[in-house]
C-alpha positions in Angstrom: 27.3 -34.0 38.4 24.6 -31.3 38.0 22.4 -29.9 40.8 19.7 -27.3 40.3 18.3 -25.9 43.5 15.3 -23.6 43.8 15.8 -21.5 40.6 13.3 -18.8 39.7 13.5 -17.3 36.2 11.4 -14.3 34.9 10.8 -12.8 31.4 9.9 -9.3 32.5 6.8 -9.8 34.8 6.3 -13.4 33.7 7.5 -15.9 36.3 8.6 -18.6 33.8 10.4 -21.0 36.2 9.1 -21.3 39.7 11.2 -22.9 42.4 12.6 -25.7 40.2 15.1 -28.2 41.8 16.5 -31.4 40.2 19.8 -33.2 39.7 21.7 -35.3 37.1 24.1 -37.9 38.2 27.3 -38.8 36.4 26.6 -41.2 33.6 22.8 -40.8 33.6 20.4 -39.8 30.9 17.8 -37.5 32.5 14.9 -36.0 30.6 12.6 -33.1 31.2 9.2 -33.5 29.6 6.3 -31.2 29.4 4.0 -29.3 27.1 5.1 -26.5 24.9 5.7 -23.4 27.0 6.2 -25.4 30.2 9.7 -23.9 30.6 12.0 -26.7 29.5 14.2 -24.7 27.2 14.2 -21.8 29.7 15.8 -24.2 32.2 18.5 -25.2 29.8 19.3 -21.6 28.9 19.6 -20.8 32.5 21.9 -23.6 33.2 24.0 -22.4 30.1 24.3 -18.9 31.6 22.1 -17.3 28.8 19.5 -16.5 31.4 19.9 -15.8 35.1 17.9 -17.1 38.0 16.7 -14.6 40.6 17.2 -17.2 43.5 18.7 -20.5 44.3 21.9 -22.0 43.1 23.3 -24.3 40.3 26.4 -26.6 40.8 28.3 -28.5 38.1 31.0 -30.8 39.2 30.7 -29.4 42.7 31.3 -25.9 41.5 28.7 -23.1 41.7 27.9 -22.0 38.1 25.0 -19.6 38.9 26.9 -16.6 37.7 29.5 -18.2 35.3 29.5 -17.0 31.7 28.8 -19.5 28.9 32.4 -19.7 27.5 33.7 -20.7 30.9 31.0 -23.3 31.3 32.1 -24.8 28.0 35.6 -25.0 29.3 34.3 -26.7 32.4 32.8 -29.6 30.3 29.2 -28.4 29.8 27.8 -28.2 26.2 24.3 -27.3 24.9 22.8 -28.4 21.7 20.0 -25.7 21.4 16.5 -26.0 20.1 16.4 -25.3 16.3 20.1 -26.3 16.0 21.3 -22.7 15.8 24.3 -23.5 13.5 26.1 -20.8 11.6 24.2 -21.0 8.3 26.7 -19.0 6.2 29.8 -20.8 7.4 31.1 -24.1 6.2 30.6 -27.4 8.2 34.3 -27.3 9.1 34.1 -23.6 10.3 31.0 -24.5 12.4 32.9 -27.3 14.1 35.9 -25.0 14.7 33.5 -22.6 16.4 32.7 -25.4 18.9 36.3 -25.6 19.9 37.2 -21.9 20.2 38.1 -22.3 23.9 40.5 -25.1 23.1 44.0 -25.3 21.7 44.7 -25.9 18.0 45.9 -29.5 18.7 42.8 -30.3 20.8 40.5 -28.8 18.1 42.2 -30.9 15.4 41.8 -34.1 17.5 38.2 -33.3 18.3 37.4 -32.7 14.6 38.8 -36.1 13.7 36.6 -37.7 16.4 33.5 -35.9 15.1 34.2 -36.9 11.5 34.6 -40.5 12.6 31.2 -40.3 14.2 29.5 -38.5 11.4 31.1 -39.5 8.1 28.4 -37.4 6.3 30.0 -34.3 7.8 33.4 -35.3 6.6 31.9 -35.6 3.1 30.4 -32.1 3.4 33.2 -30.4 5.4 33.6 -27.5 2.9 29.8 -27.2 2.2 27.9 -24.2 3.5 26.0 -25.3 6.6 22.7 -23.7 5.5 22.5 -26.0 2.5 22.5 -29.2 4.6 19.4 -31.2 5.1 17.7 -31.0 8.5 19.2 -34.2 9.7 22.7 -33.1 8.6 22.3 -29.8 10.4 21.3 -31.7 13.6 24.4 -33.9 13.2 26.5 -30.7 12.8 24.9 -29.1 16.0 25.8 -32.3 17.9 29.3 -32.4 16.4 29.8 -28.7 17.3 28.9 -29.5 20.9 31.3 -32.4 21.0 34.2 -30.3 19.8 34.7 -29.0 23.4 35.1 -32.5 24.8 32.1 -32.2 27.1 31.3 -34.3 30.2 27.6 -33.3 30.0 25.6 -32.4 27.0 22.2 -30.8 27.2 19.9 -31.5 24.2 17.0 -29.3 23.5 14.4 -30.9 21.2 16.9 -32.9 19.0 14.1 -34.6 17.0 12.3 -31.3 16.0 11.5 -31.2 12.3 13.1 -34.5 11.5 11.7 -37.5 9.6 11.0 -40.5 11.8 14.1 -42.5 10.4 16.3 -39.6 11.2 14.8 -39.2 14.7 15.7 -42.8 15.4 19.3 -42.1 14.2 19.7 -39.1 16.4 18.5 -41.0 19.5 20.9 -43.8 18.7 23.7 -41.2 18.6 22.6 -39.9 22.0 22.5 -43.4 23.4 25.9 -44.1 22.0 27.5 -41.0 23.5 26.0 -41.9 26.9 27.5 -45.4 26.6 30.9 -43.8 26.1 30.6 -41.9 29.3 28.9 -38.6 28.4 26.1 -37.6 30.8 22.9 -36.4 29.1 20.2 -33.9 30.1 17.5 -34.2 27.4 14.6 -31.9 26.6 12.3 -33.6 24.1 8.8 -33.1 22.9 8.6 -36.8 21.9 8.0 -37.9 25.6 7.7 -41.6 24.8 11.0 -41.8 23.0 12.7 -39.6 25.7 11.5 -41.8 28.6 12.4 -45.0 26.8 15.9 -43.7 26.4 16.3 -42.0 29.8 17.2 -43.4 33.3 15.1 -40.8 35.1 12.6 -38.1 34.2 11.0 -34.9 35.5 7.6 -33.6 34.4 7.4 -29.9 34.1 4.1 -28.0 34.1 3.8 -24.2 33.9 7.3 -23.7 35.2 7.1 -26.2 38.1 8.3 -29.8 38.5 5.2 -31.7 39.3 6.5 -35.3 39.1 9.8 -37.2 39.1 10.7 -40.8 39.0 12.5 -43.5 37.1 11.7 -43.2 33.4 10.2 -46.7 33.3 7.8 -45.8 36.1 6.8 -42.5 34.4 6.1 -44.5 31.2 3.5 -46.5 33.1 2.0 -43.5 35.0 -1.6 -43.0 33.9 -1.5 -39.2 34.2 1.7 -39.0 32.2 0.2 -41.4 29.6 -2.9 -39.2 29.2 -1.0 -35.9 29.1 2.1 -36.7 27.1 2.0 -40.2 25.5 -1.2 -40.1 23.7 -2.9 -42.8 25.6 
């Protein structure tokens, strides 16, 4: 579904992403793990069209997306739940969700909102509430709901557990697992490497802008180097 081939991304003179290649098959959960600053979020931003690669190519559903703008990517079925949620704090829950469907027709938007409210009853209860007054867990639900409003085929999650209590982290991961069981492909960036690998089908290890290891998630969980660097063993 998604193929990244030899991308190189710079922040000024800093070579942040160095010759990265990987792919995500339809129906998979694939995770990128690595230390803070390894380049995980930069990769997702590049796929989303927020940053540009100097080289290589990116294809989504067999179409080259290397130079496509973010709104068109959303229409193609690619959604991004960014690090830190990035919801519109001064808008209501309902208005945030509407923003997620701005590329869709009114009838599609209404149907999507009903689906989101069925998944997240808490958001239905708070549909008129200002988003900035929600709890951290509720804001993460809203960020996921906003991404679902465009009816994506692939969702990229960037640190969905950040700043959440353990019970809420489990709830968010259950939501990701459920979405995948319903046919949504997942690309997951997550600091909690153990939880990410337990959830994922396959994983890639990113170090200083380069992919240094890739394998089935279950194999990476048992890899001694991965255990030592990322799993606290």
